[in-house]
N, C-alpha and C positions, 0 to 999 in steps of 0.2 A: 366515401367519407360520411355518408348520411347515417351509417350505423355506429359511428364513434361516440362513445360515452366517456366523459372524463373520469379517471380513476379506475378504469377497467383493465388497463394494460398490465400484463404479467411482467414484473421487473426482477424476478428471482435471479436470473442469469446476470443482470447488471449488478445486483447487490453482491453476488458472489465474486464477480470480477473486481469490484471496488474493494471488497474485503481482502482479496488476494493482493491487490496493489498496495493497500495500506500495510499489510503484513510484510510484503517485500521491502517497502521503503523503511519500515521500522528496523528490520533485520539489517538492511544495508547501512543505516545510520549507526547502529550499534557496532557493526564490524569496522566501519571507518573510524569511529571514535576509539575503539580498542587498538587499531593499527596506529593511530596518532599517539596514543599513550605509550605504546610499545616503542615507537620511534623516539619519543622524548626520553624514555628511560635508557635506551641503548646509547643515544648520543649525549646523554647528560654526563 
């Protein structure tokens, strides 16, 4: 631990993982909302 310098860590993999997670959640919310609108129109 003596060699650790704050700010030197490579976080590109974590950034890509987080971006993928945000994209997945965004798409999932859009799909769910479209499904709910479809159900409302069919049952209306």
